[in-house]
C-alpha positions in Angstrom: 79.2 71.7 -1.7 80.3 68.6 -2.7 84.0 67.1 -2.6 85.7 67.6 -6.1 87.3 64.1 -7.4 90.6 64.0 -7.8 92.3 62.1 -11.4 95.6 61.5 -10.8 95.9 58.2 -12.9 100.2 58.0 -12.3 99.5 57.3 -8.3 101.7 60.6 -7.3 100.3 63.2 -4.8 98.6 66.1 -6.5 99.4 69.3 -5.9 97.4 72.2 -6.7 99.1 75.6 -6.8 95.9 78.3 -6.9 97.3 81.8 -8.2 94.6 84.8 -8.3 95.1 87.4 -11.0 93.8 90.6 -11.6 95.3 93.2 -14.0 98.8 91.2 -14.1 99.8 91.2 -17.5 103.5 92.4 -16.6 103.8 89.3 -13.9 101.4 86.3 -14.9 103.8 84.5 -17.5 106.6 84.7 -15.5 105.2 83.6 -11.9 103.4 80.5 -14.2 107.0 79.6 -15.4 108.7 80.0 -12.0 106.2 77.9 -10.4 106.4 75.3 -13.2 109.9 75.1 -12.6 109.6 74.9 -9.0 107.3 71.9 -9.3 109.5 70.1 -11.9 112.1 70.2 -9.3 110.1 67.8 -7.3 109.2 65.0 -9.8 107.8 62.8 -6.7 104.4 65.2 -7.1 102.0 65.4 -9.7 100.5 69.1 -10.0 98.6 71.5 -11.6 98.3 75.5 -11.9 95.2 77.0 -11.4 94.8 80.4 -12.3 91.5 82.7 -11.4 91.5 86.0 -13.5 89.1 88.7 -11.7 88.2 90.3 -15.2 91.5 91.7 -15.8 91.3 94.5 -18.6 94.9 94.9 -19.3 95.5 92.0 -21.3 96.1 89.4 -18.8 93.6 86.9 -20.2 95.4 87.1 -23.5 98.4 85.6 -22.1 96.7 83.2 -19.9 94.8 81.6 -22.9 98.5 81.4 -24.9 100.1 79.6 -22.1 96.8 77.1 -21.6 96.9 76.5 -25.5 100.5 75.2 -24.9 100.7 74.1 -21.5 97.8 71.4 -20.4 98.9 71.7 -16.7 97.9 75.3 -16.3 94.3 75.9 -15.9 92.0 78.7 -16.2 89.2 80.6 -14.6 87.9 83.5 -15.9 85.2 85.6 -14.0 82.7 87.6 -15.6 83.4 90.6 -13.3 85.6 91.4 -10.7 84.3 90.0 -7.6 86.6 91.2 -5.1 90.1 90.1 -3.6 88.3 87.7 -0.8 85.6 85.9 -3.1 87.7 84.9 -6.0 90.7 83.1 -4.4 88.7 81.6 -1.8 86.6 80.0 -4.5 89.4 78.9 -6.7 90.9 77.2 -3.8 87.1 75.2 -3.6 88.0 74.2 -7.5 91.6 72.9 -6.6 91.4 68.9 -7.2 95.0 68.2 -5.5 95.6 66.2 -2.5 96.6 70.1 -1.3 96.4 73.3 -2.3 99.1 76.3 -2.3 97.8 79.8 -2.7 100.4 82.2 -4.0 100.0 85.8 -5.6 101.0 86.7 -9.2 103.2 89.8 -8.0 106.1 87.6 -6.6 105.4 89.4 -3.0 104.8 85.3 -2.2 108.2 83.6 -2.6 107.6 80.6 -5.0 111.2 79.2 -3.6 109.0 78.2 -0.2 106.7 75.6 -2.2 109.2 72.5 -1.3 109.3 74.0 2.8 105.5 73.7 2.6 105.5 70.5 1.4 107.7 69.1 3.6 105.9 70.1 6.8 102.7 69.0 4.7 104.4 65.3 4.8 105.3 65.4 8.3 101.2 66.0 9.3 100.7 69.5 9.2 97.0 70.3 7.8 97.8 73.9 6.8 101.3 75.7 6.5 101.3 79.6 6.7 103.8 81.9 5.0 103.9 84.6 7.9 105.7 87.8 7.2 108.0 89.0 9.7 109.7 92.3 7.7 108.6 93.4 4.2 110.5 95.3 1.5 107.2 97.6 1.4 107.5 101.1 3.1 107.8 100.7 6.7 104.5 103.2 7.5 102.4 100.9 5.9 103.9 97.6 6.9 103.6 99.4 10.3 100.1 100.3 10.2 99.4 96.5 9.5 101.4 95.3 12.8 99.1 97.7 14.3 96.0 96.4 12.7 97.1 92.8 13.3 97.6 93.3 16.8 94.3 95.1 17.7 92.5 92.2 15.7 94.3 89.9 17.6 93.7 91.5 20.7 89.7 92.0 20.1 88.7 88.9 18.6 87.8 85.5 20.3 89.7 83.7 17.6 93.3 83.8 18.1 94.3 85.6 14.3 97.5 85.0 12.9 99.6 88.1 12.6 101.1 89.2 9.1 99.2 86.3 7.8 97.6 87.2 3.7 96.6 84.1 2.8 99.9 82.6 1.2 100.1 78.7 2.3 99.5 75.3 2.0 96.2 73.9 2.7 95.5 70.4 3.2 92.4 68.3 1.3 90.8 68.0 4.4 90.5 71.9 5.0 89.5 72.5 1.2 86.5 70.4 2.1 85.8 72.1 5.3 85.9 75.4 3.2 83.5 73.9 0.8 81.1 72.9 3.5 80.7 77.0 5.1 78.7 78.2 2.2 79.7 81.7 3.4 79.0 84.3 0.7 81.7 86.6 2.5 84.5 84.3 3.2 87.3 85.6 4.9 90.2 83.3 4.7 92.5 84.5 7.3 89.8 84.4 9.7 88.4 80.8 8.9 92.2 79.3 9.1 92.7 80.6 12.7 89.2 79.5 13.9 88.8 76.2 12.1 92.0 75.1 10.7 93.8 72.0 12.1 97.3 71.3 12.9 99.0 74.6 11.5 102.6 75.4 11.2 103.8 78.7 10.6 107.0 79.6 8.0 108.6 83.2 8.3 109.9 84.9 5.4 110.7 88.5 4.4 107.9 89.6 1.8 110.0 91.4 -1.3 108.9 94.1 -3.4 106.4 93.4 -6.3 108.2 92.1 -9.2 106.4 94.4 -11.8 103.1 96.7 -12.2 101.7 98.3 -9.6 99.6 97.3 -6.5 95.8 97.0 -6.9 95.4 97.7 -3.2 94.5 101.1 -1.9 93.2 102.5 1.2 89.5 101.7 0.5 90.4 98.1 -0.2 92.3 98.0 3.1 89.7 99.3 4.9 87.1 96.9 3.1 89.7 93.8 4.6 89.9 95.6 7.7 86.4 96.0 8.6 85.6 92.6 7.1 87.7 90.8 9.8 86.0 93.4 12.5 82.7 92.5 11.8 83.4 88.8 11.4 85.6 88.0 14.4 85.0 91.1 17.0 82.3 92.8 18.8 84.5 95.4 19.7 82.7 97.9 17.6 79.5 97.6 19.1 80.8 97.6 22.4 82.9 100.8 21.9 79.9 102.2 21.1 78.0 101.1 24.1 80.6 102.0 26.8 81.0 105.4 24.9 77.9 106.4 24.6 77.4 105.6 28.7 80.3 107.5 29.3 79.0 110.7 27.3 75.9 110.2 29.0 77.4 110.2 32.1 79.5 113.6 31.6 76.5 115.4 30.0 74.3 114.4 32.9 77.2 115.9 35.0 77.7 119.2 32.9 73.9 119.4 33.4 73.8 119.6 36.8 76.7 122.0 37.1 74.9 124.6 34.9 71.8 124.1 37.0 73.8 124.8 40.2 75.8 128.0 38.9 72.4 129.4 37.6 70.6 128.7 40.9 73.4 130.4 42.7 74.5 133.1 40.4 71.0 133.2 38.4 71.6 136.9 37.9 75.6 136.9 36.9 75.7 133.4 35.2 75.6 133.5 31.6 76.0 130.2 29.9 75.8 131.7 26.3 75.3 129.3 23.1 78.8 128.4 22.9 78.5 125.1 25.0 75.5 123.7 23.6 76.8 124.0 20.3 79.9 122.4 21.2 78.3 119.5 23.0 75.4 119.1 20.2 78.4 119.1 17.5 80.7 116.6 19.7 77.4 114.4 20.1 76.5 114.2 16.8 79.4 113.2 15.1 79.8 110.7 17.8 76.7 109.4 16.9 77.2 109.2 13.4 80.5 107.1 13.7 78.9 104.7 16.0 76.0 104.5 13.4 78.5 104.1 10.5 80.2 101.1 12.7 76.8 99.4 13.2 76.1 99.7 9.7 79.0 98.3 8.9 78.0 95.2 11.0 74.6 95.2 9.7 75.8 95.1 5.8 78.0 92.2 6.8 74.7 90.3 8.0 72.9 91.2 5.0 75.6 90.0 3.0 75.7 86.5 4.4 71.8 86.2 4.4 71.6 86.7 0.6 73.1 83.4 -0.3 74.7 84.9 -3.4 77.4 83.1 -5.3 81.0 84.1 -4.4 81.6 84.4 -7.8 79.9 84.1 -11.7 82.3 82.0 -13.9 82.7 83.2 -17.5 85.0 80.4 -19.1 87.1 77.6 -17.8 90.3 76.5 -19.7 92.0 73.1 -19.4 89.5 71.8 -17.1 88.8 68.7 -19.3 92.5 67.8 -18.9 93.9 65.3 -17.0 96.5 66.3 -13.9 99.9 65.2 -14.3 103.6 65.8 -13.5 104.2 66.8 -17.8 102.5 68.7 -20.1 102.0 65.4 -22.3 100.0 63.5 -19.4 
């Protein structure tokens, strides 16, 4: 993908603030207003707000349309369907025209107040400024499970992964050009930042609760995210399958030899029965099914990357013919 030309006639650096949306009717207007207020306190920058809607069904699009009609600094992309929690924001970053882009969630769990700090470190020469959660007001169980997940991925990955990094952060234009060159149909931004990102600054913060509405994450989406990181950056699943297969083969061989010796010595008294055979068969069958599933995840990831499908398919764009600027009259 060719780099997008920026058009900022005012000579100020252009900051793109990207907000992915899916059924955020209760939050989208407030998050746009908060971003605009924050950016207007930084008059040295021109800015645009880019929203990408992942086929919302709760009226989010109608609110975005109304805002875009009155505020030309707000742009929007509507997808024809829901393309998932990774493809849609990644694609939106590729459409940002700024000297840098800031990714921020619509639910206020990414603090808007951190934008000036991101820009300060960017001006100091950092290509990527990451917001990293050090604590969260969500349930302790979920935060603890996420911590275990991040530590496991970091331990088994060949790339030094960033713990508790969800994508919230600032990305320099040079890194956005790297993203455009990848042509990855199943991108995992958190891993790409750790693997290919340049000079990076990590900013700790406490994650607040959602402002309104319910989270769209469930156990399936969390599992999907976990497996994408596993299949993209680790070989641990296949390695465990190999080692476990070898260990259980040795154990089965030893058990078989013990039974053979016992039968030869006590041939008239030793009765093995059917229970051991059934138990061992069930155990090995379940282990095989588990590892076939893990292997299937890797094959599925390979299959997705060889199909070269687009990240998203757009239905409509709003305000992309408008020049960027620091005021709605530009």
